[in-house]
C-alpha beads as a LAMMPS data file, in Angstrom:
LAMMPS data file: protein, C-alpha beads

304 atoms
303 bonds

1 atom types
1 bond types

-500.0 500.0 xlo xhi
-500.0 500.0 ylo yhi
-500.0 500.0 zlo zhi

Masses

1 110.0

Atoms # bond

1 1 1 72.989 -413.980 23.782
2 1 1 72.634 -416.909 25.968
3 1 1 74.835 -419.935 25.417
4 1 1 72.084 -422.334 26.016
5 1 1 68.482 -422.004 24.639
6 1 1 66.187 -424.897 26.319
7 1 1 63.095 -425.308 24.456
8 1 1 60.078 -426.138 26.467
9 1 1 56.893 -427.342 24.846
10 1 1 53.938 -427.098 26.887
11 1 1 50.231 -428.169 26.503
12 1 1 47.882 -428.056 29.524
13 1 1 51.098 -428.722 31.803
14 1 1 49.811 -426.393 35.008
15 1 1 50.788 -429.339 37.294
16 1 1 54.355 -429.981 36.377
17 1 1 55.664 -426.527 34.397
18 1 1 56.863 -424.576 37.639
19 1 1 59.135 -427.577 38.667
20 1 1 60.100 -428.187 35.133
21 1 1 61.544 -424.824 34.598
22 1 1 62.988 -424.541 38.092
23 1 1 65.070 -427.651 37.214
24 1 1 66.548 -425.841 34.291
25 1 1 66.981 -422.708 36.205
26 1 1 68.877 -424.654 39.042
27 1 1 71.613 -425.809 36.691
28 1 1 75.560 -425.370 37.704
29 1 1 75.580 -423.656 34.287
30 1 1 73.834 -420.442 34.483
31 1 1 74.207 -418.800 30.819
32 1 1 70.945 -420.032 29.811
33 1 1 67.298 -419.132 28.652
34 1 1 64.363 -420.883 28.964
35 1 1 61.907 -420.589 26.147
36 1 1 58.678 -421.901 27.124
37 1 1 55.744 -422.355 23.956
38 1 1 52.479 -422.584 25.400
39 1 1 50.684 -424.474 22.790
40 1 1 47.409 -423.141 23.129
41 1 1 46.910 -424.555 26.709
42 1 1 43.417 -424.439 28.221
43 1 1 44.492 -424.218 31.730
44 1 1 46.945 -422.166 33.784
45 1 1 50.265 -423.308 32.119
46 1 1 51.429 -419.988 30.746
47 1 1 50.979 -418.276 34.381
48 1 1 52.701 -421.196 36.102
49 1 1 55.468 -421.159 33.686
50 1 1 56.132 -417.302 34.154
51 1 1 58.628 -417.732 36.997
52 1 1 60.359 -414.516 38.089
53 1 1 63.631 -414.968 36.517
54 1 1 64.669 -413.110 33.544
55 1 1 66.088 -415.957 31.948
56 1 1 62.447 -417.174 31.342
57 1 1 60.378 -416.388 28.557
58 1 1 56.942 -417.454 27.972
59 1 1 55.363 -417.339 24.247
60 1 1 51.836 -418.265 23.872
61 1 1 50.274 -419.749 20.337
62 1 1 47.359 -421.368 19.088
63 1 1 47.700 -425.123 19.304
64 1 1 49.986 -426.393 16.839
65 1 1 51.491 -429.441 18.335
66 1 1 54.805 -430.489 19.891
67 1 1 57.224 -430.339 16.877
68 1 1 55.656 -426.961 15.552
69 1 1 56.186 -425.788 19.079
70 1 1 59.775 -427.000 19.090
71 1 1 60.562 -425.525 15.776
72 1 1 59.375 -422.408 17.151
73 1 1 61.193 -422.464 20.253
74 1 1 64.411 -422.844 18.209
75 1 1 64.062 -419.827 16.022
76 1 1 62.983 -417.402 19.054
77 1 1 66.600 -417.125 20.497
78 1 1 69.976 -417.291 18.821
79 1 1 72.482 -419.197 21.138
80 1 1 75.593 -421.430 20.665
81 1 1 73.780 -424.569 21.776
82 1 1 70.146 -425.783 22.109
83 1 1 68.387 -428.243 24.321
84 1 1 65.048 -429.597 24.714
85 1 1 63.165 -430.240 28.001
86 1 1 59.718 -431.635 27.814
87 1 1 57.104 -429.749 30.318
88 1 1 56.775 -432.633 32.687
89 1 1 60.452 -433.865 32.997
90 1 1 63.403 -433.083 35.362
91 1 1 66.940 -432.140 35.021
92 1 1 69.406 -433.059 37.526
93 1 1 71.394 -429.708 38.257
94 1 1 74.996 -430.773 36.832
95 1 1 73.465 -431.967 33.176
96 1 1 74.415 -428.626 31.202
97 1 1 77.821 -428.373 32.705
98 1 1 78.673 -431.713 32.248
99 1 1 77.533 -432.006 28.980
100 1 1 78.980 -429.035 27.645
101 1 1 82.526 -430.345 28.943
102 1 1 81.890 -433.360 26.960
103 1 1 81.449 -431.485 23.766
104 1 1 84.341 -429.052 24.708
105 1 1 86.372 -432.320 24.851
106 1 1 85.284 -433.522 21.461
107 1 1 84.902 -430.708 18.970
108 1 1 84.277 -433.047 16.192
109 1 1 81.036 -434.347 18.089
110 1 1 77.718 -432.008 17.828
111 1 1 75.219 -433.857 19.919
112 1 1 75.268 -434.736 23.425
113 1 1 72.717 -437.071 25.218
114 1 1 72.485 -439.006 28.426
115 1 1 70.919 -441.713 30.373
116 1 1 67.813 -441.035 32.265
117 1 1 65.374 -442.697 34.656
118 1 1 62.232 -443.722 34.001
119 1 1 59.865 -441.915 36.594
120 1 1 56.244 -441.922 37.991
121 1 1 56.168 -438.643 39.997
122 1 1 57.700 -439.836 43.288
123 1 1 60.079 -437.636 45.572
124 1 1 63.720 -438.472 44.405
125 1 1 65.622 -435.885 46.593
126 1 1 68.787 -438.243 46.568
127 1 1 68.875 -437.819 42.857
128 1 1 69.238 -434.413 42.685
129 1 1 72.040 -434.314 45.396
130 1 1 74.327 -436.972 44.287
131 1 1 77.162 -435.710 42.056
132 1 1 77.771 -436.983 38.719
133 1 1 81.364 -437.278 37.217
134 1 1 80.501 -436.988 33.333
135 1 1 81.690 -440.329 32.306
136 1 1 81.313 -441.195 28.817
137 1 1 79.244 -444.310 27.594
138 1 1 81.774 -444.866 24.495
139 1 1 79.480 -447.989 23.156
140 1 1 76.507 -445.323 22.425
141 1 1 78.853 -442.458 21.293
142 1 1 80.332 -441.737 17.988
143 1 1 78.567 -442.541 14.545
144 1 1 75.362 -444.053 16.079
145 1 1 72.852 -444.172 13.360
146 1 1 72.992 -448.357 13.223
147 1 1 71.958 -448.167 17.056
148 1 1 69.669 -445.497 16.809
149 1 1 67.483 -447.126 13.704
150 1 1 66.809 -449.825 16.313
151 1 1 65.944 -448.148 19.314
152 1 1 65.480 -444.529 20.294
153 1 1 68.341 -444.176 23.350
154 1 1 68.270 -440.501 22.724
155 1 1 65.556 -439.099 25.008
156 1 1 64.674 -435.803 23.589
157 1 1 64.684 -433.989 27.140
158 1 1 68.565 -435.307 27.540
159 1 1 69.610 -433.956 24.208
160 1 1 72.179 -431.014 23.923
161 1 1 73.620 -429.929 20.805
162 1 1 75.299 -426.971 18.547
163 1 1 73.199 -424.638 17.223
164 1 1 75.347 -424.764 14.217
165 1 1 73.912 -428.367 13.571
166 1 1 70.579 -427.168 13.935
167 1 1 70.966 -424.546 11.360
168 1 1 72.573 -426.905 8.875
169 1 1 69.951 -429.820 9.494
170 1 1 66.860 -427.568 9.580
171 1 1 63.534 -428.432 11.733
172 1 1 61.525 -431.379 12.885
173 1 1 59.524 -432.940 10.894
174 1 1 55.595 -432.198 11.896
175 1 1 53.702 -435.141 10.497
176 1 1 53.617 -437.289 13.521
177 1 1 54.605 -436.109 17.240
178 1 1 54.896 -440.002 18.015
179 1 1 57.867 -440.103 15.646
180 1 1 59.031 -436.695 14.594
181 1 1 61.709 -436.490 17.257
182 1 1 63.067 -440.014 16.406
183 1 1 63.416 -439.117 12.857
184 1 1 65.109 -435.907 13.593
185 1 1 67.575 -437.544 15.633
186 1 1 68.139 -440.608 13.413
187 1 1 68.566 -438.169 10.493
188 1 1 71.129 -436.247 12.836
189 1 1 73.155 -439.429 13.423
190 1 1 73.698 -439.748 9.470
191 1 1 75.465 -436.547 9.624
192 1 1 76.907 -435.734 13.227
193 1 1 78.696 -437.703 15.914
194 1 1 76.897 -438.290 19.300
195 1 1 78.358 -438.604 22.699
196 1 1 76.522 -440.106 25.637
197 1 1 77.078 -439.595 29.132
198 1 1 76.336 -442.799 31.002
199 1 1 74.702 -441.556 34.231
200 1 1 71.101 -440.393 34.473
201 1 1 70.544 -436.712 34.358
202 1 1 66.715 -436.550 33.337
203 1 1 63.749 -437.916 35.297
204 1 1 61.508 -439.039 32.376
205 1 1 57.762 -438.686 33.731
206 1 1 55.381 -441.578 33.099
207 1 1 51.701 -440.949 33.295
208 1 1 48.954 -443.752 33.987
209 1 1 47.529 -444.906 30.864
210 1 1 43.961 -445.865 30.496
211 1 1 43.275 -449.494 29.456
212 1 1 40.295 -447.844 27.847
213 1 1 42.340 -445.543 25.413
214 1 1 41.914 -446.140 21.790
215 1 1 44.826 -448.206 20.575
216 1 1 46.326 -446.622 17.192
217 1 1 45.247 -448.211 13.948
218 1 1 48.593 -447.439 12.270
219 1 1 52.117 -448.771 13.545
220 1 1 53.855 -445.395 13.179
221 1 1 57.246 -446.550 14.665
222 1 1 57.368 -449.333 12.253
223 1 1 56.407 -447.307 9.183
224 1 1 59.021 -444.753 10.241
225 1 1 61.743 -447.148 10.669
226 1 1 61.103 -448.451 7.242
227 1 1 61.252 -445.142 5.900
228 1 1 64.096 -444.002 7.622
229 1 1 66.034 -447.179 6.136
230 1 1 64.985 -446.313 2.824
231 1 1 66.022 -442.904 2.977
232 1 1 69.409 -443.440 4.689
233 1 1 70.065 -447.335 3.886
234 1 1 71.673 -449.877 5.906
235 1 1 74.903 -448.040 6.730
236 1 1 75.315 -444.415 7.075
237 1 1 77.636 -442.711 7.220
238 1 1 79.578 -445.543 4.899
239 1 1 81.309 -447.968 7.090
240 1 1 78.673 -448.065 10.023
241 1 1 76.042 -450.365 8.993
242 1 1 73.104 -451.781 10.957
243 1 1 73.082 -455.271 12.216
244 1 1 70.633 -456.933 10.161
245 1 1 69.745 -459.768 12.503
246 1 1 69.163 -457.057 15.259
247 1 1 66.883 -455.156 12.761
248 1 1 64.671 -458.151 11.938
249 1 1 64.398 -458.774 15.668
250 1 1 63.164 -455.143 16.435
251 1 1 60.900 -455.213 13.266
252 1 1 59.467 -458.531 14.472
253 1 1 58.835 -457.024 18.137
254 1 1 57.167 -453.827 16.746
255 1 1 54.799 -455.510 14.429
256 1 1 54.009 -458.560 16.966
257 1 1 53.421 -456.047 19.538
258 1 1 50.989 -454.035 17.537
259 1 1 49.226 -457.063 16.567
260 1 1 49.094 -458.307 20.145
261 1 1 47.500 -455.225 21.286
262 1 1 44.793 -455.418 18.588
263 1 1 44.045 -459.055 18.819
264 1 1 43.643 -458.749 22.713
265 1 1 41.657 -455.465 23.225
266 1 1 41.340 -453.785 20.082
267 1 1 40.506 -454.421 16.491
268 1 1 40.636 -457.954 16.051
269 1 1 40.352 -458.289 12.417
270 1 1 43.514 -455.877 12.040
271 1 1 45.684 -457.657 14.591
272 1 1 45.026 -461.152 13.195
273 1 1 45.824 -459.816 9.469
274 1 1 48.878 -458.292 11.033
275 1 1 49.871 -461.686 12.537
276 1 1 48.984 -463.234 9.326
277 1 1 51.292 -461.181 7.593
278 1 1 54.299 -461.967 10.112
279 1 1 53.496 -465.831 9.519
280 1 1 53.594 -465.229 5.854
281 1 1 56.860 -463.364 5.604
282 1 1 58.510 -464.799 8.678
283 1 1 61.063 -465.467 10.293
284 1 1 60.191 -466.322 13.930
285 1 1 57.129 -468.045 12.924
286 1 1 56.849 -470.122 16.167
287 1 1 57.178 -467.114 18.509
288 1 1 54.505 -465.311 16.445
289 1 1 52.174 -468.254 16.733
290 1 1 52.486 -468.389 20.294
291 1 1 51.824 -464.803 20.877
292 1 1 48.872 -464.599 18.559
293 1 1 47.633 -467.696 20.959
294 1 1 48.308 -465.725 24.055
295 1 1 46.667 -462.585 22.695
296 1 1 43.509 -464.513 21.553
297 1 1 43.248 -466.165 25.143
298 1 1 43.481 -462.586 26.743
299 1 1 40.609 -461.368 24.234
300 1 1 38.311 -464.446 25.473
301 1 1 39.388 -464.624 28.930
302 1 1 40.011 -461.095 30.115
303 1 1 41.300 -460.291 33.403
304 1 1 38.742 -459.828 36.243

Bonds

1 1 1 2
2 1 2 3
3 1 3 4
4 1 4 5
5 1 5 6
6 1 6 7
7 1 7 8
8 1 8 9
9 1 9 10
10 1 10 11
11 1 11 12
12 1 12 13
13 1 13 14
14 1 14 15
15 1 15 16
16 1 16 17
17 1 17 18
18 1 18 19
19 1 19 20
20 1 20 21
21 1 21 22
22 1 22 23
23 1 23 24
24 1 24 25
25 1 25 26
26 1 26 27
27 1 27 28
28 1 28 29
29 1 29 30
30 1 30 31
31 1 31 32
32 1 32 33
33 1 33 34
34 1 34 35
35 1 35 36
36 1 36 37
37 1 37 38
38 1 38 39
39 1 39 40
40 1 40 41
41 1 41 42
42 1 42 43
43 1 43 44
44 1 44 45
45 1 45 46
46 1 46 47
47 1 47 48
48 1 48 49
49 1 49 50
50 1 50 51
51 1 51 52
52 1 52 53
53 1 53 54
54 1 54 55
55 1 55 56
56 1 56 57
57 1 57 58
58 1 58 59
59 1 59 60
60 1 60 61
61 1 61 62
62 1 62 63
63 1 63 64
64 1 64 65
65 1 65 66
66 1 66 67
67 1 67 68
68 1 68 69
69 1 69 70
70 1 70 71
71 1 71 72
72 1 72 73
73 1 73 74
74 1 74 75
75 1 75 76
76 1 76 77
77 1 77 78
78 1 78 79
79 1 79 80
80 1 80 81
81 1 81 82
82 1 82 83
83 1 83 84
84 1 84 85
85 1 85 86
86 1 86 87
87 1 87 88
88 1 88 89
89 1 89 90
90 1 90 91
91 1 91 92
92 1 92 93
93 1 93 94
94 1 94 95
95 1 95 96
96 1 96 97
97 1 97 98
98 1 98 99
99 1 99 100
100 1 100 101
101 1 101 102
102 1 102 103
103 1 103 104
104 1 104 105
105 1 105 106
106 1 106 107
107 1 107 108
108 1 108 109
109 1 109 110
110 1 110 111
111 1 111 112
112 1 112 113
113 1 113 114
114 1 114 115
115 1 115 116
116 1 116 117
117 1 117 118
118 1 118 119
119 1 119 120
120 1 120 121
121 1 121 122
122 1 122 123
123 1 123 124
124 1 124 125
125 1 125 126
126 1 126 127
127 1 127 128
128 1 128 129
129 1 129 130
130 1 130 131
131 1 131 132
132 1 132 133
133 1 133 134
134 1 134 135
135 1 135 136
136 1 136 137
137 1 137 138
138 1 138 139
139 1 139 140
140 1 140 141
141 1 141 142
142 1 142 143
143 1 143 144
144 1 144 145
145 1 145 146
146 1 146 147
147 1 147 148
148 1 148 149
149 1 149 150
150 1 150 151
151 1 151 152
152 1 152 153
153 1 153 154
154 1 154 155
155 1 155 156
156 1 156 157
157 1 157 158
158 1 158 159
159 1 159 160
160 1 160 161
161 1 161 162
162 1 162 163
163 1 163 164
164 1 164 165
165 1 165 166
166 1 166 167
167 1 167 168
168 1 168 169
169 1 169 170
170 1 170 171
171 1 171 172
172 1 172 173
173 1 173 174
174 1 174 175
175 1 175 176
176 1 176 177
177 1 177 178
178 1 178 179
179 1 179 180
180 1 180 181
181 1 181 182
182 1 182 183
183 1 183 184
184 1 184 185
185 1 185 186
186 1 186 187
187 1 187 188
188 1 188 189
189 1 189 190
190 1 190 191
191 1 191 192
192 1 192 193
193 1 193 194
194 1 194 195
195 1 195 196
196 1 196 197
197 1 197 198
198 1 198 199
199 1 199 200
200 1 200 201
201 1 201 202
202 1 202 203
203 1 203 204
204 1 204 205
205 1 205 206
206 1 206 207
207 1 207 208
208 1 208 209
209 1 209 210
210 1 210 211
211 1 211 212
212 1 212 213
213 1 213 214
214 1 214 215
215 1 215 216
216 1 216 217
217 1 217 218
218 1 218 219
219 1 219 220
220 1 220 221
221 1 221 222
222 1 222 223
223 1 223 224
224 1 224 225
225 1 225 226
226 1 226 227
227 1 227 228
228 1 228 229
229 1 229 230
230 1 230 231
231 1 231 232
232 1 232 233
233 1 233 234
234 1 234 235
235 1 235 236
236 1 236 237
237 1 237 238
238 1 238 239
239 1 239 240
240 1 240 241
241 1 241 242
242 1 242 243
243 1 243 244
244 1 244 245
245 1 245 246
246 1 246 247
247 1 247 248
248 1 248 249
249 1 249 250
250 1 250 251
251 1 251 252
252 1 252 253
253 1 253 254
254 1 254 255
255 1 255 256
256 1 256 257
257 1 257 258
258 1 258 259
259 1 259 260
260 1 260 261
261 1 261 262
262 1 262 263
263 1 263 264
264 1 264 265
265 1 265 266
266 1 266 267
267 1 267 268
268 1 268 269
269 1 269 270
270 1 270 271
271 1 271 272
272 1 272 273
273 1 273 274
274 1 274 275
275 1 275 276
276 1 276 277
277 1 277 278
278 1 278 279
279 1 279 280
280 1 280 281
281 1 281 282
282 1 282 283
283 1 283 284
284 1 284 285
285 1 285 286
286 1 286 287
287 1 287 288
288 1 288 289
289 1 289 290
290 1 290 291
291 1 291 292
292 1 292 293
293 1 293 294
294 1 294 295
295 1 295 296
296 1 296 297
297 1 297 298
298 1 298 299
299 1 299 300
300 1 300 301
301 1 301 302
302 1 302 303
303 1 303 304
């Protein structure tokens, strides 16, 4: 039984998957298995993932989505710890070793996550050569539900946790892959302590986004945030409360950005209705009016 099972969901990832898997295999901690779930790819993802290393296992399935792929990968291998790695991200070689050390030093903590760098695919040889010391960010460790409900600091590719916690909590939801991982981690934060390594251990790949891409008609992030607060309240566990003013600011920003996107280049009626709701409910009406004006200007006078 490997000590760590690394689950890599992959869909049409032939351009990145081999490099991603190598970053897992080159960890200074070697007692691991990489479980790749090829989620109905229409390219050579499965072939590119099948590196000549006994620690790599590739499982192909019909396309079922990110969350179902993660759930399947978790059930395929028994292990003491589990980790996620998206098919286009890269790990620093000391990631697992220092995360395991942090959890060993804090047996009452079940999840360990790290800082990360947003990355656009450029060469970063120094990133992998520089050693890390594994220092802890105490401000984002412990009972982090009040912080995680505001902003998802825990990038899925950075998280390592005890398999026992997975067994107690159950699987990822499979409703919306934009929020399923956030829901899981917030749910976990109501039951388990987290420890955060302050240094970056993940290159989080960002892809160019087409301006013509259709803007979602549902604000899934804010709807999920409201649902999480409905389920778990303003304090979870008791004594660890969300800052109400910070919550109002994050909610306003989320709805304001949604309204801006539609007013400037999407469904104008939906954007204006959303702005109208913000003005009706308050607070921050001056900021809302200012942003609405700028959104309308951008729609009427698009960039050349």
